[in-house]
C-alpha positions as CSV (number, residue, x, y, z in Angstrom):
1,M,22.4,-16.1,-36.7
2,T,23.2,-17.8,-33.3
3,I,26.8,-18.4,-32.8
4,S,27.7,-21.8,-31.2
5,K,28.7,-21.8,-27.5
6,V,31.1,-24.6,-27.9
7,V,34.6,-23.6,-27.1
8,G,37.9,-25.1,-26.0
9,A,38.4,-25.5,-22.2
10,R,41.3,-23.0,-22.1
11,E,39.1,-20.3,-23.9
12,A,36.3,-21.1,-21.5
13,V,38.4,-20.4,-18.4
14,S,40.1,-17.3,-19.9
15,V,37.2,-15.1,-18.7
16,I,37.9,-15.8,-15.1
17,R,39.3,-12.7,-13.3
18,D,41.4,-12.2,-10.3
19,G,39.2,-12.2,-7.1
20,D,36.2,-14.0,-8.8
21,V,33.9,-16.3,-6.8
22,I,33.9,-19.7,-8.4
23,A,31.3,-22.4,-7.5
24,S,31.7,-26.0,-8.8
25,S,29.1,-28.7,-8.9
26,G,29.9,-32.3,-8.3
27,Y,29.9,-35.1,-5.6
28,G,32.9,-37.4,-5.1
29,G,33.7,-38.5,-8.6
30,H,30.2,-37.7,-9.9
31,G,29.6,-34.8,-12.1
32,V,33.0,-33.2,-11.7
33,A,34.1,-30.9,-14.7
34,E,37.6,-32.3,-14.7
35,E,38.6,-30.9,-18.1
36,I,37.6,-27.4,-17.0
37,L,39.3,-27.5,-13.7
38,A,42.4,-28.9,-15.3
39,A,42.4,-26.1,-17.7
40,L,42.1,-23.5,-14.9
41,E,45.1,-25.1,-13.1
42,Q,47.2,-25.0,-16.3
43,R,46.3,-21.4,-17.0
44,F,47.5,-20.4,-13.5
45,I,50.7,-22.5,-13.9
46,D,51.3,-20.8,-17.4
47,E,50.2,-17.2,-16.5
48,A,50.1,-16.9,-12.7
49,S,46.5,-15.9,-13.2
50,P,43.8,-15.8,-12.1
51,R,44.7,-15.0,-8.5
52,D,42.8,-14.7,-5.2
53,L,39.7,-16.7,-6.2
54,T,37.1,-17.7,-3.7
55,L,36.1,-21.3,-4.4
56,V,32.7,-22.7,-3.3
57,W,31.5,-26.3,-3.3
58,A,28.9,-28.4,-1.6
59,G,29.8,-32.1,-2.0
60,G,33.5,-33.2,-1.9
61,Q,34.9,-33.2,-5.4
62,G,38.2,-35.0,-5.7
63,D,40.0,-38.4,-5.5
64,M,42.1,-37.7,-2.4
65,A,45.0,-37.0,-4.7
66,D,45.3,-34.9,-7.8
67,R,41.9,-34.8,-9.6
68,G,38.8,-32.8,-9.2
69,L,39.2,-29.5,-7.0
70,N,42.8,-30.7,-6.2
71,H,43.7,-29.0,-9.4
72,L,43.0,-25.7,-7.7
73,G,45.1,-26.4,-4.6
74,H,47.8,-23.7,-5.4
75,V,49.1,-20.9,-3.3
76,G,48.0,-17.7,-4.9
77,L,45.3,-19.3,-7.0
78,L,42.9,-19.3,-4.1
79,K,42.3,-16.8,-1.3
80,R,39.1,-18.2,0.3
81,T,37.3,-21.5,0.3
82,I,33.7,-22.2,1.5
83,G,33.3,-26.0,1.2
84,G,31.0,-28.7,2.4
85,H,33.6,-31.6,2.4
86,Y,37.4,-31.3,2.4
87,G,38.3,-35.0,2.7
88,L,38.7,-35.6,-1.0
89,V,40.7,-32.5,-1.7
90,P,43.8,-32.7,0.5
91,K,45.6,-30.1,-1.5
92,I,43.1,-27.5,-0.5
93,A,42.9,-28.8,3.0
94,A,46.6,-28.4,3.2
95,L,46.4,-24.8,2.2
96,A,43.8,-24.3,5.1
97,V,46.0,-26.0,7.7
98,D,49.1,-23.9,6.6
99,E,47.0,-20.6,6.8
100,R,47.6,-19.9,3.1
101,I,43.8,-19.4,2.5
102,E,40.7,-18.3,4.5
103,A,38.8,-21.5,5.0
104,Y,35.3,-22.2,6.0
105,N,33.3,-25.3,6.3
106,L,29.4,-25.2,6.1
107,P,26.9,-28.1,5.9
108,E,26.4,-29.5,2.4
109,G,22.6,-28.9,2.5
110,V,23.2,-25.3,3.5
111,L,25.4,-24.7,0.6
112,V,23.1,-26.1,-2.0
113,H,20.2,-24.1,-0.5
114,L,22.3,-21.1,-0.6
115,Y,22.7,-21.6,-4.4
116,R,18.9,-21.7,-4.9
117,N,18.4,-18.7,-2.7
118,I,21.1,-16.7,-4.5
119,A,19.3,-17.6,-7.7
120,S,16.1,-16.0,-6.5
121,G,17.9,-12.9,-5.2
122,A,17.6,-13.6,-1.5
123,P,20.2,-12.3,0.9
124,G,20.9,-15.8,2.4
125,I,19.0,-18.6,4.2
126,L,17.5,-18.9,7.7
127,S,18.0,-22.4,9.1
128,T,18.1,-24.3,12.4
129,I,20.7,-26.7,10.7
130,G,23.9,-26.2,12.5
131,I,22.7,-25.1,16.0
132,G,25.0,-26.6,18.6
133,T,27.6,-27.6,16.2
134,F,30.9,-26.0,15.1
135,V,29.2,-24.0,12.5
136,D,27.2,-22.2,15.1
137,P,28.9,-18.7,15.5
138,R,28.6,-19.2,19.3
139,I,31.2,-22.0,18.9
140,E,33.3,-21.6,15.8
141,G,31.1,-20.1,13.0
142,G,32.3,-22.7,10.5
143,K,35.8,-21.2,10.5
144,L,38.6,-23.7,9.8
145,N,41.6,-21.4,10.5
146,K,42.8,-18.2,12.0
147,S,42.9,-16.6,8.5
148,A,39.1,-16.9,8.4
149,V,38.1,-13.7,10.3
150,E,34.9,-12.7,8.6
151,D,31.8,-13.9,10.2
152,I,29.6,-15.5,7.4
153,V,27.1,-17.1,9.8
154,E,24.9,-15.1,12.4
155,V,22.6,-16.1,15.2
156,T,19.2,-14.5,15.0
157,K,15.8,-14.8,16.9
158,R,12.4,-15.2,15.4
159,G,10.0,-15.0,18.3
160,D,11.2,-17.5,20.9
161,D,13.2,-19.6,18.4
162,T,16.8,-19.4,17.5
163,W,18.0,-19.6,14.0
164,L,21.3,-19.3,12.1
165,F,21.5,-17.0,9.1
166,Y,23.8,-17.9,6.4
167,R,24.8,-14.9,4.2
168,G,24.6,-15.2,0.5
169,F,27.2,-14.0,-2.0
170,P,27.5,-13.3,-5.8
171,I,28.7,-16.2,-7.9
172,D,30.8,-14.9,-10.8
173,V,31.4,-18.3,-12.4
174,A,29.6,-21.5,-12.2
175,V,31.3,-24.8,-13.4
176,I,28.9,-27.6,-14.0
177,R,28.8,-30.8,-16.0
178,G,26.4,-32.9,-18.2
179,T,26.3,-35.5,-20.9
180,T,25.0,-33.8,-24.1
181,A,24.7,-30.2,-25.2
182,D,23.5,-28.6,-28.4
183,P,25.3,-25.4,-29.8
184,F,22.7,-23.2,-28.0
185,G,23.9,-24.6,-24.6
186,N,20.8,-26.7,-23.8
187,M,22.3,-29.5,-21.6
188,T,21.1,-33.1,-20.7
189,I,22.4,-35.6,-18.1
190,E,21.3,-39.0,-19.3
191,R,24.5,-40.8,-18.6
192,E,25.2,-39.1,-15.3
193,A,24.3,-41.0,-12.0
194,V,22.9,-38.1,-10.1
195,T,21.4,-34.7,-11.0
196,L,23.0,-32.6,-8.3
197,E,22.8,-28.8,-8.1
198,T,23.6,-28.0,-11.8
199,L,20.4,-26.0,-12.5
200,D,20.4,-24.0,-9.2
201,L,24.0,-23.2,-9.7
202,A,23.7,-22.0,-13.2
203,M,20.7,-19.8,-12.1
204,A,22.7,-18.4,-9.1
205,A,25.5,-17.4,-11.5
206,R,23.0,-15.8,-13.9
207,A,21.3,-13.9,-11.1
208,S,24.8,-12.6,-10.1
209,G,25.5,-11.5,-13.5
210,G,28.1,-14.2,-13.8
211,Y,29.3,-16.7,-16.3
212,V,28.3,-20.5,-16.6
213,I,30.7,-23.1,-18.1
214,C,29.4,-26.5,-18.8
215,Q,31.4,-29.7,-19.5
216,V,29.8,-32.4,-21.6
217,E,31.0,-35.5,-23.4
218,R,29.3,-34.8,-26.7
219,V,27.5,-32.2,-28.8
220,A,24.2,-32.8,-30.6
221,E,22.7,-31.1,-33.6
222,A,20.6,-27.9,-32.8
223,G,17.0,-28.6,-32.1
224,S,17.6,-32.4,-31.7
225,L,17.4,-32.7,-27.9
226,D,14.1,-33.7,-26.3
227,S,13.1,-30.7,-24.2
228,R,11.9,-33.0,-21.4
229,D,15.5,-34.2,-21.0
230,V,17.1,-30.8,-20.8
231,Q,18.4,-30.2,-17.3
232,V,19.8,-26.8,-17.8
233,P,18.4,-24.6,-20.7
234,G,20.8,-22.8,-23.0
235,I,19.7,-19.4,-21.9
236,L,21.6,-20.1,-18.6
237,V,24.8,-21.3,-20.3
238,D,27.7,-19.3,-21.7
239,A,30.3,-21.9,-22.7
240,I,30.2,-25.5,-23.7
241,V,33.4,-27.6,-23.3
242,V,33.6,-31.0,-24.9
243,A,35.9,-33.1,-22.7
244,Q,38.4,-35.7,-23.5
245,S,37.0,-39.2,-22.5
246,D,39.5,-39.7,-19.7
247,R,38.3,-36.5,-18.1
248,H,34.7,-37.3,-18.4
249,Q,34.4,-40.6,-16.7
250,Q,31.1,-41.5,-14.8
251,T,33.2,-41.7,-11.6
252,W,37.0,-41.7,-11.0
253,D,37.1,-45.4,-11.7
254,T,34.2,-46.1,-13.9
255,G,34.1,-45.1,-17.6
256,Y,30.4,-45.8,-17.8
257,D,28.0,-48.2,-16.0
258,P,24.5,-48.2,-17.4
259,A,23.1,-49.5,-14.2
260,M,24.4,-46.5,-12.4
261,S,22.7,-44.0,-14.7
262,G,19.4,-46.0,-14.5
263,E,19.6,-47.2,-18.1
264,I,19.3,-50.8,-17.0
265,R,18.4,-52.7,-13.7
266,I,20.6,-55.5,-12.5
267,P,19.8,-58.8,-10.6
268,V,20.6,-58.4,-7.0
269,E,22.1,-61.9,-7.0
270,T,25.0,-60.6,-9.0
271,L,26.3,-58.6,-6.0
272,E,28.8,-60.6,-4.1
273,P,27.8,-61.4,-0.5
274,L,29.8,-59.8,2.2
275,P,32.4,-61.8,4.2
276,I,32.0,-62.1,7.8
277,D,34.6,-59.9,9.4
278,A,34.6,-57.0,12.1
279,R,33.4,-54.3,9.6
280,T,30.6,-56.6,8.3
281,V,29.5,-57.3,12.0
282,V,29.1,-53.5,12.6
283,A,27.0,-53.2,9.3
284,R,24.9,-56.3,10.1
285,R,24.2,-55.0,13.6
286,A,23.2,-51.6,12.2
287,A,20.9,-53.2,9.7
288,V,19.0,-54.6,12.7
289,E,18.0,-51.0,13.4
290,L,16.0,-51.0,10.1
291,E,12.1,-50.9,10.3
292,A,9.8,-52.0,7.5
293,D,8.6,-49.1,5.2
294,A,11.2,-46.7,6.7
295,V,13.0,-44.0,4.6
296,V,16.6,-44.4,5.3
297,N,19.9,-42.5,4.4
298,I,23.2,-44.1,3.9
299,G,26.4,-42.3,4.7
300,V,30.0,-42.8,3.3
301,G,32.4,-45.3,4.6
302,L,31.2,-48.1,6.9
303,P,27.5,-47.2,6.5
304,E,27.8,-48.1,2.8
305,L,27.9,-51.8,3.8
306,V,24.3,-51.5,5.3
307,G,22.9,-51.4,1.8
308,R,24.9,-54.5,0.9
309,V,23.7,-56.2,4.0
310,A,20.0,-55.3,3.0
311,G,20.8,-57.0,-0.3
312,D,22.1,-60.1,1.3
313,E,19.1,-60.2,3.6
314,R,16.7,-59.6,0.7
315,I,15.1,-56.6,2.6
316,Q,15.8,-53.9,0.1
317,D,12.2,-54.0,-1.0
318,L,11.0,-53.4,2.6
319,V,12.9,-50.1,3.1
320,T,13.7,-47.2,0.9
321,F,17.4,-46.2,0.8
322,T,18.3,-42.7,-0.1
323,I,21.5,-40.8,-0.6
324,D,21.9,-37.0,0.0
325,T,22.8,-36.6,-3.7
326,G,19.0,-37.0,-4.3
327,V,19.0,-40.8,-5.2
328,I,15.8,-42.5,-3.9
329,G,15.6,-46.3,-3.6
330,G,17.8,-49.0,-5.0
331,I,21.1,-50.3,-3.5
332,P,23.6,-47.6,-2.7
333,L,27.1,-48.0,-4.2
334,S,30.4,-47.5,-2.5
335,G,34.0,-46.3,-3.1
336,F,34.3,-43.6,-5.8
337,A,30.7,-44.6,-6.9
338,F,29.2,-43.6,-3.6
339,G,26.4,-41.1,-4.1
340,G,25.0,-43.4,-6.9
341,A,22.9,-46.6,-6.6
342,V,21.8,-49.4,-8.9
343,N,18.1,-50.2,-9.4
344,R,17.0,-46.8,-8.0
345,E,13.5,-45.7,-8.2
346,A,14.1,-41.9,-8.6
347,V,16.6,-39.1,-8.6
348,I,15.8,-35.7,-7.5
349,D,18.1,-32.6,-7.4
350,H,20.5,-31.9,-4.6
351,A,18.6,-29.0,-2.9
352,S,15.3,-30.9,-3.1
353,A,17.0,-33.8,-1.4
354,F,18.1,-31.6,1.6
355,D,14.6,-30.0,1.7
356,F,13.3,-33.6,2.4
357,I,16.2,-34.2,4.9
358,D,16.0,-30.8,6.7
359,G,12.1,-31.2,6.9
360,G,12.4,-34.5,8.8
361,G,11.5,-36.8,6.0
362,L,14.0,-39.5,7.0
363,D,13.2,-42.1,9.5
364,T,16.7,-43.3,10.0
365,V,20.2,-42.3,9.0
366,F,23.5,-44.4,9.2
367,L,26.6,-42.4,9.4
368,G,30.3,-43.1,10.2
369,M,32.0,-41.6,13.3
370,G,35.4,-40.1,13.8
371,E,35.4,-39.7,17.5
372,C,32.8,-39.6,20.3
373,D,33.0,-38.4,23.9
374,G,31.2,-39.5,27.1
375,T,28.5,-36.9,26.6
376,G,27.7,-38.4,23.1
377,N,29.0,-35.5,21.0
378,V,30.4,-36.7,17.7
379,N,33.2,-35.4,15.5
380,V,33.3,-36.4,11.9
381,S,34.8,-33.1,10.5
382,R,38.3,-32.2,11.9
383,F,41.0,-34.2,13.7
384,G,43.9,-32.0,14.5
385,K,45.6,-30.9,11.3
386,R,43.4,-33.3,9.3
387,I,40.3,-31.6,7.9
388,A,37.5,-33.7,6.6
389,G,34.6,-31.4,6.7
390,C,31.1,-32.0,7.8
391,G,29.5,-32.8,4.3
392,G,25.9,-33.5,4.8
393,A,26.2,-35.0,8.4
394,I,24.9,-32.0,10.2
395,N,21.8,-31.8,8.0
396,L,21.3,-35.6,8.3
397,T,21.6,-35.8,12.1
398,Q,19.5,-32.8,13.2
399,R,15.9,-33.6,12.0
400,T,16.1,-37.5,11.7
401,R,14.2,-39.5,14.3
402,N,16.8,-42.4,14.5
403,V,20.5,-41.7,14.1
404,V,23.0,-44.7,14.1
405,F,26.8,-44.0,14.1
406,L,28.9,-46.9,12.8
407,T,32.5,-47.3,13.8
408,P,35.2,-49.7,14.8
409,F,36.0,-49.4,18.5
410,S,39.5,-48.3,17.6
411,S,41.5,-47.7,14.4
412,G,45.0,-47.7,13.1
413,G,45.8,-51.5,13.2
414,L,42.8,-53.1,14.9
415,E,42.8,-56.8,14.3
416,A,39.8,-58.9,15.3
417,S,38.7,-62.5,14.3
418,I,35.4,-64.4,14.4
419,E,35.0,-67.9,15.1
420,N,32.1,-70.1,16.0
421,G,29.9,-67.0,16.7
422,H,32.5,-65.3,19.0
423,L,34.6,-62.2,18.5
424,S,38.3,-62.1,19.5
425,I,40.3,-58.9,19.7
426,N,43.8,-60.0,18.6
427,K,45.3,-56.5,18.4
428,E,44.0,-53.2,19.6
429,G,44.1,-50.2,17.3
430,R,46.5,-47.3,18.1
431,F,43.7,-44.7,18.1
432,S,40.6,-44.8,20.2
433,K,37.3,-43.7,18.7
434,F,36.1,-42.8,22.1
435,V,37.8,-39.7,23.6
436,E,37.5,-37.5,26.7
437,E,36.5,-34.5,24.6
438,V,35.9,-34.4,20.8
439,G,38.1,-32.0,18.7
440,Q,35.0,-30.5,17.0
441,I,31.3,-30.8,17.5
442,T,29.6,-32.0,14.4
443,F,26.8,-33.7,16.2
444,S,25.5,-32.2,19.5
445,A,24.2,-34.8,22.0
446,E,22.6,-32.0,23.9
447,V,20.5,-30.7,20.8
448,A,19.6,-34.4,20.1
449,N,18.2,-34.9,23.5
450,E,16.3,-31.7,23.5
451,R,14.7,-32.9,20.2
452,G,14.0,-36.4,21.5
453,Q,15.9,-38.2,19.0
454,N,17.0,-41.8,19.3
455,I,20.8,-42.1,19.0
456,T,22.7,-45.4,18.7
457,F,26.5,-46.1,18.5
458,I,27.5,-49.5,17.0
459,T,31.0,-51.0,17.1
460,E,32.2,-54.6,16.5
461,R,32.4,-55.3,20.2
462,C,29.5,-53.3,21.8
463,V,26.5,-51.0,21.3
464,F,25.9,-47.8,23.0
465,R,22.8,-45.7,23.3
466,L,22.5,-41.9,24.1
467,G,20.9,-41.3,27.5
468,Q,20.2,-37.9,29.1
469,S,23.6,-37.8,30.8
470,G,25.7,-39.5,28.1
471,L,26.5,-42.8,26.7
472,V,24.8,-46.0,28.0
473,L,26.5,-49.4,27.2
474,T,23.6,-51.8,26.3
475,E,25.1,-54.7,24.3
476,I,28.4,-56.6,24.2
477,A,29.7,-59.0,21.6
478,P,30.1,-62.7,22.7
479,G,33.7,-63.5,23.5
480,V,34.6,-59.9,24.4
481,D,35.8,-59.0,28.0
482,L,33.7,-56.2,29.4
483,Q,36.3,-54.6,31.7
484,R,39.4,-55.4,29.7
485,E,38.3,-54.7,26.1
486,I,35.6,-52.0,26.8
487,L,35.3,-50.2,30.0
488,G,39.1,-50.3,30.7
489,L,39.8,-48.7,27.3
490,L,37.4,-45.7,27.7
491,P,38.5,-42.3,29.1
492,F,35.0,-41.8,30.7
493,E,32.6,-44.0,32.7
494,P,29.5,-44.8,30.6
495,K,26.3,-45.9,32.3
496,V,26.1,-49.7,31.9
497,D,22.7,-51.2,31.2
498,G,23.0,-54.9,31.5
499,P,24.7,-55.2,28.9
500,T,22.9,-57.9,27.0
501,P,24.8,-60.1,24.4
502,M,24.8,-59.0,20.9
503,D,22.9,-61.6,18.7
504,S,25.2,-64.5,17.9
505,A,23.6,-64.5,14.3
506,L,25.7,-61.4,13.6
507,F,28.9,-63.4,13.9
508,L,27.8,-66.4,11.8
509,P,27.8,-66.8,8.1
510,G,24.5,-66.8,6.2
511,V,21.4,-64.7,6.4
512,M,20.3,-63.4,9.9
513,G,16.6,-63.7,9.1
514,L,15.9,-59.9,9.1
515,R,13.2,-60.2,6.5
516,S,10.9,-62.4,8.7
517,E,11.7,-60.2,11.7
518,M,10.8,-56.9,9.9
519,L,7.5,-58.3,8.6
520,E,6.5,-59.2,12.2
521,L,4.2,-56.9,13.9
522,R,6.0,-57.4,17.3
523,I,2.9,-55.9,18.9
524,E,3.9,-56.9,22.4
525,D,6.7,-54.4,22.3
526,R,4.4,-51.6,21.3
527,L,2.0,-51.5,24.1
528,S,2.6,-50.2,27.7
529,Y,0.3,-49.4,30.6
530,D,1.1,-46.7,33.2
531,E,-0.8,-47.3,36.3
532,D,-0.4,-43.8,37.8
533,S,-2.2,-42.2,34.9
534,N,-4.3,-45.2,34.1
535,T,-3.2,-44.8,30.5
536,V,-2.3,-47.4,27.8
537,F,0.3,-46.2,25.2
538,M,0.1,-47.8,21.9
539,D,3.0,-47.1,19.6
540,Y,2.0,-48.1,16.2
541,S,4.5,-45.9,14.4
542,G,6.1,-47.6,11.4
543,M,3.8,-50.6,11.8
544,H,2.3,-52.1,8.6
545,V,-0.9,-53.9,8.9
546,R,-1.4,-56.1,5.9
547,T,-4.0,-58.9,6.6
548,S,-6.9,-59.8,8.7
549,E,-4.5,-62.2,10.6
550,D,-2.4,-59.2,11.6
551,V,-5.5,-57.5,12.9
552,D,-6.5,-60.7,14.9
553,R,-2.9,-60.6,16.4
554,I,-3.3,-57.0,17.6
555,V,-6.7,-57.6,19.3
556,E,-5.2,-60.8,21.0
557,V,-2.4,-58.8,22.6
558,V,-4.5,-55.9,23.5
559,D,-7.0,-58.3,25.2
560,G,-4.1,-60.0,27.1
561,L,-2.9,-56.6,28.4
562,L,-6.1,-54.8,29.2
563,G,-8.4,-57.7,30.0
564,P,-6.8,-58.6,33.4
565,L,-6.9,-55.0,34.6
566,G,-10.6,-55.1,35.2
567,R,-11.0,-51.4,34.6
568,R,-11.5,-48.9,31.8
569,V,-8.4,-46.8,30.7
570,N,-7.3,-43.9,28.8
571,S,-5.3,-44.5,25.6
572,I,-2.8,-42.6,23.4
573,V,-2.2,-44.2,20.0
574,N,0.7,-43.0,17.9
575,Y,0.0,-43.7,14.1
576,D,3.1,-42.1,12.7
577,R,4.2,-43.9,9.5
578,F,1.4,-46.4,10.1
579,Q,0.3,-48.3,7.0
580,L,-2.9,-50.1,6.5
581,D,-3.6,-52.1,3.4
582,E,-7.0,-52.0,1.9
583,A,-7.5,-55.7,2.4
584,A,-7.4,-55.1,6.2
585,V,-9.2,-51.7,6.5
586,D,-12.6,-52.9,7.5
587,E,-11.4,-55.5,10.0
588,Y,-9.0,-53.0,11.6
589,A,-11.6,-50.4,12.0
590,D,-14.0,-53.0,13.4
591,A,-11.2,-53.9,15.9
592,V,-10.6,-50.3,16.9
593,R,-14.4,-50.0,17.8
594,Y,-14.3,-53.3,19.7
595,V,-11.3,-52.2,21.8
596,Q,-12.7,-48.8,22.4
597,E,-16.1,-50.0,23.5
598,K,-14.7,-52.7,25.8
599,Y,-11.7,-51.0,27.4
600,Y,-11.7,-47.3,27.1
601,L,-13.1,-44.6,29.4
602,E,-15.6,-42.2,27.8
603,G,-13.6,-39.6,25.9
604,G,-10.5,-41.3,27.1
605,V,-8.8,-42.2,23.8
606,T,-6.7,-39.9,21.5
607,R,-4.8,-40.6,18.4
608,H,-2.0,-38.7,16.5
609,S,-0.2,-39.1,13.1
610,T,2.0,-36.7,11.0
611,N,0.5,-38.5,7.9
612,A,-2.3,-36.4,6.7
613,F,-3.6,-39.1,4.4
614,M,-3.6,-41.7,7.2
615,R,-5.5,-39.2,9.5
616,L,-8.2,-38.8,6.7
617,K,-8.3,-42.4,5.8
618,L,-8.6,-43.8,9.3
619,G,-10.8,-41.0,10.5
620,R,-13.4,-41.7,7.9
621,E,-13.6,-45.4,9.0
622,L,-13.9,-44.3,12.7
623,E,-16.7,-41.9,11.8
624,K,-18.5,-44.7,9.9
625,R,-18.5,-46.7,13.2
626,Q,-19.8,-43.6,15.2
627,L,-16.4,-43.2,16.9
628,K,-14.6,-40.0,17.4
629,P,-12.9,-39.4,14.1
630,S,-10.2,-36.8,15.1
631,I,-6.6,-37.9,14.7
632,Y,-4.2,-35.1,15.7
633,A,-1.1,-34.1,13.7
634,S,1.2,-34.0,16.9
635,P,1.5,-35.8,20.3
636,E,1.2,-32.5,22.0
637,E,-2.3,-32.0,20.5
638,A,-3.2,-35.6,21.4
639,D,-2.1,-35.2,25.0
640,E,-4.1,-31.9,25.3
641,D,-7.3,-33.6,24.0
642,I,-7.1,-36.5,26.5
């Protein structure tokens, strides 16, 4: 006879011993096992036990007050914390500031990958994520206070490359959450908005000889669950706790929204359009950075509004928004619902989402910004005695081609008004977002420049780009005084390029016309000729050729550039993320042959793309036309070939 694993919350937490390592799954208000955490707190209050726990979590799990991991913010209950994000758990952050615990902050993606590696018996993970930031042991090693004396991150070499080694640890108790369980412990998540790290965490505890406690909202009859829906099998679960309804909401302020779980799709028109104010201007300007067919990640705070702008502009079908929780597609939600989305296309688990992020799968990421210095270093993780934590920011910024930081120019009382397409700064904020030196390096400008990333900083009044020697001011809002309201307020001297006026459409009600702009090829901006090397560079990255008219437009612009030269040239063509619809394949391949035969030197053209399918597809078409079919996987290989 199989004994039911369904027990009360107090009984479930009674197995936790002094000194245990507890790992909790969740993200914001999503997937947090509130009933279990509250029961553990009450046990400590009643019994002064357990004591000296090590608490581990990846995504922030709290409401910035009393719920979530804040239940565990008691002196004596915790000895050590290793967290990804502290901003939602001020009670624990206060213990770290007061030196009452040993506190560490590691990247969110590193922690969920550690769970998976612990599950497989690996000693830890090797990663380049974190190099040049405060988690690099050559800087701070992820330590948040003086009490954190143990080194849990190491620098190591593999050949000529530098890596960080994050040490694994046993997990004695895993706390996870789902929707439905049967008496055997099989668990489903049909009413959850995200999958998270529930399976990896359960397996990590099992591999450590630990204990798995799962909170659900209901119990089903044994054998009644569809095996395809089971997220965590019963063999990994030791205790099932059925929560009270007020401790098992979908998020902190939502009982249950079927659109958030993917049960239904909603009309985009039901979302209220954004008002035109200073915050919206920042999000609208950020949305201008979107490219058709790009895969984009949205961060918490101001970046959340970029998804709303995309809805207003009706461009949500031209890009794929993602969130580091594992949500793919749809329109990202904000507030306590951040981490979820409506009308999503898919949801993958937390660790797989960071596999994609760390592997360079994103084209663009939009993130908030705490402070930035003149070199371009950014801090989003710690501000004096206020600990926010890096969350997924380090993962998101280190392998993504385009990184966009969104921020008001100042905070703490900034008042700005918009009238007739002009911005007026009525009252400056008390705290500048641009400082002489950041308090902590969450984003390293030096590393970004070494990796050739494109970095943009957007405020309501101006836009900066990252240059090789620091910030470059490139745009200014209409109505803003350059010296008085920008340069005179900076503790450093940025390079000034222009600056050009920010588009007045950003400051006017109604749509900005982003849809038509994104669908344009803008081929004129993609071609450049270098006379010294006699080489034309064709940047077709991210371009989508849909029709024969698109092909005709490309040929027209190429003729206009190369025809007047009166000589044959070399050519390097970038086909990264290039898309070619079947309706235009033949016309495009014929156009390639025409351009090559008319303008290129013998053996003087080379092409590259990281997309293996595009290399194969276009290569076959070139071969049919007796052209060199090789398309290289990297720019370096292409350069060597030419």
